C-alpha positions in Angstrom: 26.4 76.0 166.1 28.5 77.3 163.2 27.5 79.9 160.8 28.9 81.6 157.8 29.2 85.2 157.2 26.8 86.6 154.8 28.3 88.7 152.2 26.9 91.7 150.2 28.6 91.5 146.9 27.4 94.8 145.9 28.7 96.4 149.1 32.0 94.5 148.7 32.4 95.9 145.1 31.6 99.5 146.2 34.3 99.1 149.1 36.9 97.5 146.8 36.4 99.6 143.8 35.7 103.0 145.3 37.5 103.0 148.7 40.5 100.7 148.0 42.1 102.7 145.1 43.0 106.2 145.3 41.7 107.2 141.8 39.6 105.8 139.0 42.8 106.1 136.8 44.1 102.6 138.4 41.8 100.7 136.2 44.0 101.0 133.2 46.7 99.4 135.3 44.6 96.7 136.1 43.6 96.2 132.8 47.1 96.2 131.6 48.3 93.8 134.4 45.8 91.2 133.7 46.8 91.2 130.0 50.5 90.9 130.5 49.9 88.2 133.2 47.8 86.3 130.5 50.6 86.6 127.9 53.3 85.5 130.5 51.3 82.6 130.8 50.9 81.8 127.4 54.5 82.2 126.6 55.4 79.8 129.3 54.0 77.0 127.3 54.3 78.6 123.7 57.5 80.7 123.7 56.8 82.1 120.0 53.3 83.3 121.0 52.6 86.8 120.2 52.8 89.2 122.8 50.4 92.1 122.1 47.9 94.5 123.9 45.6 96.7 121.8 43.6 99.4 123.5 40.8 101.0 121.6 39.4 104.0 123.1 35.7 104.9 122.9 36.2 107.1 120.0 37.8 104.4 118.1 35.1 101.6 119.0 32.2 103.8 118.0 30.4 102.4 120.6 31.1 104.6 123.7 33.1 101.6 125.1 36.7 100.9 125.8 38.0 97.6 124.3 41.1 96.1 125.5 42.2 93.0 123.8 45.4 90.8 124.5 47.1 87.7 122.8 47.5 85.8 126.2 46.6 82.5 127.3 42.7 83.1 127.6 40.4 81.2 129.9 38.2 78.3 129.9 34.7 78.4 131.4 36.0 76.8 134.6 38.8 79.3 134.8 36.2 82.2 134.3 34.1 80.9 137.3 37.2 80.2 139.6 39.1 83.7 138.6 36.7 86.2 137.7 33.9 85.1 139.8 35.4 84.2 143.1 36.7 86.8 145.7 39.0 86.1 148.0 40.3 82.4 147.2 43.7 82.0 146.1 44.2 78.2 146.2 42.2 77.8 142.9 44.4 80.7 141.2 47.7 78.5 142.4 46.1 75.2 141.0 45.4 77.1 137.8 49.0 78.7 137.2 47.5 82.2 137.6 48.7 83.3 141.2 50.8 86.4 141.3 52.9 86.4 144.3 52.5 89.9 146.2 49.8 91.1 144.0 46.3 92.1 145.0 45.3 90.3 141.7 45.8 86.8 143.2 42.7 87.5 145.1 40.6 87.9 142.0 39.6 91.6 142.8 41.5 93.4 140.3 39.0 93.3 137.7 36.7 95.3 140.1 38.8 98.4 139.6 36.7 98.6 136.4 33.9 99.5 138.2 35.3 102.7 139.0 34.7 104.0 135.4 32.2 101.3 134.2 28.5 100.1 135.0 29.2 97.0 133.1 32.3 94.9 132.1 32.0 92.2 129.3 35.0 90.0 128.9 35.1 87.5 125.7 38.0 85.0 125.8 39.2 81.8 124.1 41.7 79.6 126.0 44.8 78.3 124.3 44.1 74.9 126.1 40.9 74.4 123.8 37.4 74.5 124.1 34.6 76.9 123.1 34.7 80.7 123.5 33.5 82.1 126.8 31.6 85.5 127.4 31.6 86.7 131.1 29.3 90.1 131.8 29.2 91.4 135.1 27.4 94.8 136.5 27.9 97.1 139.3 25.0 95.6 141.2 27.2 92.2 141.7 25.5 90.0 139.4 27.2 88.4 136.5 26.5 86.0 133.8 28.5 83.2 131.6 27.8 82.3 128.2 29.6 79.4 126.1 29.5 79.8 122.3 32.1 79.4 119.5 31.1 82.7 117.7 32.3 84.7 120.6 35.9 84.6 119.4 38.0 83.1 117.1 41.5 84.1 118.1 43.4 82.8 121.4 43.2 85.6 123.9 41.1 87.9 125.9 38.9 90.9 124.9 37.5 93.2 127.7 34.8 95.9 127.2 33.7 98.7 129.5 30.5 100.2 129.3 31.0 103.5 131.2 29.0 104.9 134.0 27.1 108.1 132.9 29.5 110.2 134.9 32.8 108.7 133.8 32.7 108.7 130.0 35.7 111.1 130.0 37.9 108.3 131.6 37.4 106.2 128.2 38.4 108.8 125.9 41.6 108.4 123.7 43.6 111.3 125.3 43.1 110.2 128.9 43.6 106.2 128.1 46.7 106.9 126.0 48.1 108.8 128.7 47.6 106.3 131.6 48.6 103.6 129.4 52.1 105.3 128.9 52.4 106.2 132.5 51.5 102.7 133.9 53.0 100.5 131.2 56.0 102.2 129.3 58.3 99.6 130.8 56.2 96.6 130.1 57.9 93.6 128.2 55.2 93.1 125.7 53.8 95.7 122.8 50.9 97.9 124.0 49.3 100.1 121.3 46.5 102.6 121.7 44.4 102.9 118.5 43.1 106.3 117.3 42.1 108.0 114.3 45.6 109.0 113.0 46.8 105.5 113.7 48.1 103.2 116.5 50.5 105.0 119.3 52.9 102.6 120.6 53.2 103.3 124.5 56.0 100.9 125.5 59.6 101.4 125.5 60.8 98.0 125.1 63.9 98.3 127.5 64.5 99.4 131.0 65.9 102.8 130.5 68.5 102.6 133.1 70.3 99.5 131.8 73.7 100.4 129.9 74.0 99.5 126.1 76.7 97.2 125.0 78.1 100.2 122.9 77.6 102.7 125.3 80.3 104.6 127.4 79.9 105.4 131.1 79.6 109.2 130.3 77.1 108.5 127.4 75.0 106.3 129.9 75.2 108.8 132.6 73.9 111.8 130.1 71.4 109.6 128.9 70.1 108.8 132.4 70.2 112.7 133.2 67.9 113.4 130.5 65.6 110.5 131.6 65.4 111.8 134.9 64.6 115.3 133.6 61.9 113.9 131.6 60.3 111.5 134.3 61.2 113.2 137.5 61.2 117.0 136.5 64.9 117.9 137.3 68.6 117.8 136.0 70.3 115.8 138.5 73.7 116.6 140.2 74.6 112.9 140.0 73.4 109.5 138.8 74.0 106.4 140.3 72.9 103.0 138.6 71.9 100.6 141.3 71.1 96.9 141.8 69.7 94.6 144.5 69.8 91.0 143.0 68.2 89.6 146.3 65.2 91.6 145.4 65.4 91.3 141.2 65.7 95.2 141.6 67.6 97.3 139.0 67.4 101.1 138.7 69.1 104.4 139.4 69.4 107.0 142.1 69.4 110.6 141.3 70.7 113.3 143.6 68.8 116.7 143.8 70.7 119.6 142.2 69.5 121.8 144.8 68.9 122.1 148.5 65.9 120.0 149.8 64.3 120.1 153.2 64.7 117.0 155.5 61.2 117.0 156.2 60.1 116.6 152.6 58.4 113.3 151.4 60.6 110.9 149.6 59.1 110.5 146.2 60.6 107.6 144.1 59.3 106.1 140.9 58.8 102.2 141.7 57.8 99.7 139.2 56.9 96.3 140.0 57.5 93.5 137.3 57.7 96.6 134.9 54.4 97.7 135.9 54.3 101.2 137.6 53.4 100.9 141.3 53.6 104.7 141.9 55.4 107.9 141.2 55.5 109.0 144.9 56.5 105.8 146.6 58.1 106.4 150.0 60.6 104.1 152.0 62.8 102.9 149.1 66.0 105.1 150.7 66.9 105.7 154.4 65.5 108.8 155.9 68.8 110.7 155.7 68.8 110.3 151.9 66.1 112.8 151.4 68.2 114.7 148.7 67.9 111.6 146.5 65.0 110.2 144.1 64.8 106.6 142.8 63.4 105.1 139.7 63.7 101.2 140.1 61.9 98.0 138.6 61.6 95.1 141.2 60.6 91.4 140.7 59.9 90.6 144.4 59.1 93.6 146.7 55.4 93.5 147.7 52.8 96.2 146.9 50.1 97.2 149.5 46.8 96.1 148.8 45.9 99.1 146.4 49.2 98.5 144.6 49.9 102.1 145.1 52.7 101.8 147.8 55.4 98.9 149.1 54.7 96.9 151.9 57.2 97.2 154.9 58.8 93.8 155.2 62.2 92.4 155.8 62.8 92.5 152.1 62.2 96.2 151.7 64.2 97.1 154.8 67.2 94.9 153.2 66.8 96.8 150.0 66.6 100.2 151.8 70.0 99.4 153.5 71.5 98.2 150.5 70.6 101.3 148.5 71.7 103.5 151.1 74.9 101.9 151.4 75.5 102.2 147.6 74.8 105.9 147.7 77.1 106.3 150.7 79.8 104.6 149.0 79.3 106.9 145.7 79.9 109.8 147.9 83.2 108.4 149.3 84.3 107.7 145.7 83.3 111.2 144.6 85.2 112.6 147.5 88.4 110.7 146.4 88.0 111.3 142.8 86.4 114.8 142.3 86.9 116.6 145.8 85.5 120.2 144.4 82.3 118.4 143.2 82.1 116.4 146.5 82.6 119.8 148.4 79.5 121.3 146.4 77.3 118.2 147.2 78.1 118.4 150.9 77.6 122.1 151.1 74.2 121.6 149.2 73.0 118.3 151.2 75.0 118.6 154.4 72.0 117.7 156.9 71.5 114.2 155.3 75.5 113.6 154.9 75.9 114.7 158.8 73.3 112.3 159.9 75.2 109.4 157.8 78.5 110.6 159.3 77.3 110.0 162.9 77.3 106.4 162.3 79.8 105.7 159.3 83.7 106.2 159.8 84.4 107.0 156.1 81.5 109.6 155.9 82.9 111.1 158.9 86.3 111.6 157.0 84.3 113.2 154.0 82.6 115.4 156.5 85.4 116.5 158.5 87.3 117.2 154.9 84.6 119.1 153.2 81.7 120.1 155.4 81.9 124.0 156.3 81.8 124.8 160.0 81.7 128.3 161.6 84.7 129.2 163.3 86.8 131.9 164.8 88.9 131.7 161.7 86.0 132.0 159.1 83.8 129.5 157.7 86.0 126.2 156.9 86.0 122.5 157.1 87.2 121.1 160.4 90.4 119.3 158.4 91.6 122.7 157.6 90.9 124.4 161.1 92.7 121.5 162.9 96.1 122.4 161.0 96.2 125.5 163.1 94.3 124.4 166.3 95.0 120.6 166.9 92.3 120.6 169.6 88.8 121.4 168.5 87.4 123.6 171.2 83.5 123.9 170.3 80.6 125.5 171.9 77.2 123.6 171.7 75.2 126.6 171.2 75.5 129.0 168.2 74.3 132.2 170.4 77.1 131.2 172.9 79.7 130.9 170.0 78.9 134.4 168.8 79.0 135.9 172.1 82.6 134.4 172.8 84.2 134.4 169.5 85.2 137.8 169.4 87.0 137.6 172.6 88.4 134.3 172.0 89.8 135.4 168.8 91.6 138.2 170.5 93.1 136.1 172.9 94.3 133.6 170.2 91.8 130.7 171.0 90.4 129.0 168.1 86.5 127.9 168.6 84.1 125.9 166.6 80.3 126.7 166.6 78.7 123.1 166.9 75.3 124.7 167.5 73.8 123.5 164.3 72.0 120.3 163.6 74.3 117.3 164.1 77.5 119.5 164.8 78.0 118.7 168.4 77.5 115.0 167.8 80.0 115.1 164.5 82.7 116.8 166.8 82.3 114.6 169.9 82.4 111.5 167.5 85.6 112.8 165.9 87.2 113.0 169.3 86.0 109.5 170.3 87.7 108.3 166.9 91.0 110.0 167.4 91.2 110.5 171.0 89.7 112.8 173.8 92.4 115.4 173.2 91.0 116.2 169.5 87.8 117.6 170.5 86.5 119.2 173.6 83.7 121.3 174.7 84.8 124.6 176.0 83.1 126.1 179.0 82.6 129.7 179.0 84.2 129.9 182.6 87.3 128.7 180.7 87.6 131.6 178.8 87.2 134.0 181.8 90.3 132.0 183.2 92.3 132.7 180.2 91.6 136.8 180.4 94.2 139.1 182.2 93.7 140.3 185.7 94.2 144.0 186.0 97.0 145.5 188.0 96.3 146.0 191.8 95.9 149.7 191.5 93.4 149.5 188.7 91.6 146.8 190.7 91.6 149.2 193.9 90.0 151.8 191.7 87.1 149.8 190.5 86.5 148.4 194.0 83.5 151.0 194.8 81.9 150.1 191.2 82.3 146.4 192.0 80.5 147.0 195.3 77.6 148.6 193.4 77.7 146.1 190.6 77.3 143.2 193.3 74.1 144.7 194.7 72.7 145.6 191.3 73.5 142.3 189.5 72.2 140.1 192.3 68.7 140.9 191.1 69.6 139.0 187.9 71.4 136.0 189.5 74.9 137.5 188.1 77.9 138.3 189.8 80.9 141.1 188.5 84.1 140.3 187.5 86.9 142.6 186.4 89.4 141.5 183.8 91.4 143.1 180.9 90.9 141.7 177.4 90.7 142.4 173.8 88.8 143.6 171.7 88.8 147.0 173.6 85.4 148.1 172.0 83.6 145.7 174.2 82.9 147.1 177.6 81.5 143.9 179.0 81.0 140.3 178.6 78.3 137.8 179.9 79.6 134.4 180.8 77.4 131.6 182.1 78.5 129.7 185.0 77.7 126.1 184.6 77.6 125.4 188.7 75.5 128.3 189.1 73.1 127.4 186.4 73.0 124.0 188.0 71.8 125.5 191.3 69.3 127.6 189.5 67.8 124.7 188.0 67.6 122.7 191.1 66.4 125.8 193.0 63.3 125.9 190.3 62.9 122.1 190.4 62.5 122.4 194.3 59.9 125.1 194.2 58.0 122.8 191.6 58.3 119.6 193.3 56.5 117.8 196.2 57.8 118.2 199.7 59.8 114.9 199.8 61.9 115.8 196.9 61.9 119.5 197.9 64.2 118.6 201.2 66.7 116.6 198.9 67.0 119.5 196.4 67.4 122.0 198.9 70.4 120.4 200.2 71.9 120.4 196.7 70.9 124.2 196.2 72.6 124.9 199.5 75.8 123.2 198.3 76.4 125.7 195.4 75.3 129.1 196.6 77.0 130.6 193.3 75.5 133.0 190.5 74.7 131.6 187.3 76.4 134.2 185.2 79.2 136.5 185.5 79.3 139.9 183.9 82.9 140.3 183.0 84.0 144.2 182.9 86.7 145.3 180.5 89.2 147.5 182.4 90.7 148.4 178.9 87.5 149.7 177.6 87.3 153.7 177.7 83.7 153.6 178.9 84.5 150.9 181.9 87.6 153.0 182.5 85.3 156.0 183.6 83.4 154.0 185.8 85.3 154.4 189.0 84.7 158.1 188.8 81.1 157.5 189.3 81.6 156.1 192.9 78.4 154.7 194.3 75.8 157.0 193.3 72.7 156.2 191.7 74.4 156.6 188.2 76.7 153.9 188.5 73.8 151.6 189.2 72.0 152.9 186.1 75.3 152.3 184.0 75.9 148.9 185.5 72.4 147.8 184.8 72.6 149.1 181.2 75.8 147.1 180.8 74.3 143.9 182.0 71.3 144.3 179.5 73.6 145.1 176.8 75.7 142.1 177.5 72.6 140.0 177.7 71.5 141.6 174.0 74.9 140.8 172.7 74.7 137.2 173.8 71.6 136.8 171.7 69.7 135.2 174.5 66.1 136.5 174.8 65.3 139.0 177.6 63.4 137.9 180.4 60.8 140.0 182.0 63.1 141.3 184.7 65.8 142.3 182.2 63.0 143.9 180.0 62.0 145.9 183.0 65.5 146.7 183.7 66.3 147.8 180.1 63.3 150.2 180.4 64.0 151.7 183.5 67.9 152.3 183.2 67.4 153.5 179.4 64.7 156.0 180.6 66.4 157.1 183.7 69.8 157.8 181.7 67.7 159.6 179.3 65.9 161.6 182.0 69.5 162.5 183.4 70.8 163.3 179.9 68.2 166.2 179.0 68.1 167.7 182.6 69.1 171.5 182.3 
C-alpha cells in the first residue's frame, strides 16, 4: 500500500527560513531577486515597460512595515497559488515562464526568507496579462489566504509588505535596508530606490564597474578598477586583470594582493549571479595556488548552492576556475616580459603560489628561474644568475644541511643551492628534467668529503692516536672520525651524514620494531652495510685540532673529541638527541672541572 509523506508546513518554514540562510539579512536579496525576475518577465513581452523597484522602510510607511514595490509582470490568482503557495514543484513554474535555472527561487521557497524578520507577509499584485488584482497574505504559522478584488491595486506590478517580528524591527529600519539593498543590488540592471525623509536614494550603479568605457584608455581603466578594488575589497591592488569566461557568461576582474598572503588563507571572492550579489567571501573561483588574488565577477550560468551564498561545485565551475587560473598565469608571464622589475617584486611577495604553478607549467618555471630568489653559497639570487657561474645546480634538499655545508663548499669553490624550502627541491629537479640531468643534481654530503684534501702522511701519523680515541668515543653516537684539511680554517670539525649508514640505521630501527618474519629479512640488509651514519671530519688546519695530537690518548682527549662532536651537531642545526645532550653536559662540566682545578 502506497502512502504520501506528511509535511508539517510550519516546520518546513522554520527549517528553510531559520536554518537554510546564514543571516536574516538575505531577506532583502530575495525581495530584490523576485522583483527583478518580475521586471525581466514583463520586459520580455513589453520591451519598453518600466524597470523600477521602490523600497519604503518602516520609517517611511508610517505603519512600522517594510514595503517593496516593483513594476514587474505581476501575478494572476492561479499564478499566486502555483508560485507562492506550493513548495518544491518546478514544473508549474516552467509552464508559467517563471523558472530561474540554478536558483533556489525556482522551488518557490525564496519568499520564505522573509519570515526571518517578519511574522506576516502581505503581497498585492496585478498581472500584465489582465484580470483583477490579488492579495496573498501568509503568516509564520504556515497558513495563507488569497483574496481577489479590483481595489487592491490599479497599476501592473507587485507590492510586498512585511509585518516585523517583535524582535526584528531593526532589520526593517531605513539605514539597515538601504545598506543591504546597496550591497546586494548595486549592480542590478534596474533602478532601485530607497525612500527616506530626505528623499529617494538610488542604490544601483547601472553598469558593471569592470567594463571598459569606449573613451577610456587602458591606464585610466586600470586606475578606476584599482579605486573600485579599494572601495569594494579594502585594499589597493598590486595589479589588475580584467577577465571573462564567455562559456559561463562571466565577466569581472582579478585583483592581486599588494602584500604577502598566507597560502592557508581562505579565498574570499565577490561574486554576482545575474548581477545579484551571491556573497563577498565565495571560495573556489580561482585555483588553490592563486591564494594571493581576489576576484569580483558577474556570471550568468554558474549555479549557487541552496542558500545562494556560495557556488555549486560542478563541471562549469571547474572549467571557469581553470580558465581564470590560466588568465592569471598568462598575465604574470607577460609582466615578466614587459616589466621585469615589477615581476620580480610580484614573485618575491607571492613566491609560494607562483612556485606551485611552476611545477606544472614550463613558462612559469622559466619565470621562476629568472626572478625567484634562492639562497646560495654566492648569496641570495635567482637560479638564472647563479647558473652563469655554476652551470650545474648542486643543491641540498634540507636547509640545515645547506647551512652546515655552505661555508666549507664556498671555501672549496663549490657552488651550492639551498632547496630546502617549500617547492624548491621539486623546482630544481624539474629544471633538470626540462634541460637535462646535468643541469641540476642533488649533492650528497659525502661528495663534499671527497673534495676535501687529505693531510700529508706525517700529519696523519701524528693524529693516529687521537683518531683511535675518537673512534671509541664517537662509536656511541653512530659516528666515525675522518681527518682532512679544508677551509675555513676557523672550523675545527664538520659533521657529514653518510646516506649508506643512515639507511643501515633506519633498517636497524625498523627491524627492532617489526615482527619476526620481517626482522630476519631486515637483519640481512643491516648486516650488508655495517657503516656509521655520520662522519666527524677533523680539520687538520685548525689551530685547536692541531693541538689534539699532544693530548695523546688520555681522558682529556676523549672529552675534547666528544665536545667537538656536539659542537658539530649544533653547527648543523640538528636537534640534539638525548645521548648527545648527555654528552654535552658531561664533556662541558668535566672540562670546566679540569680548568678550575688548582
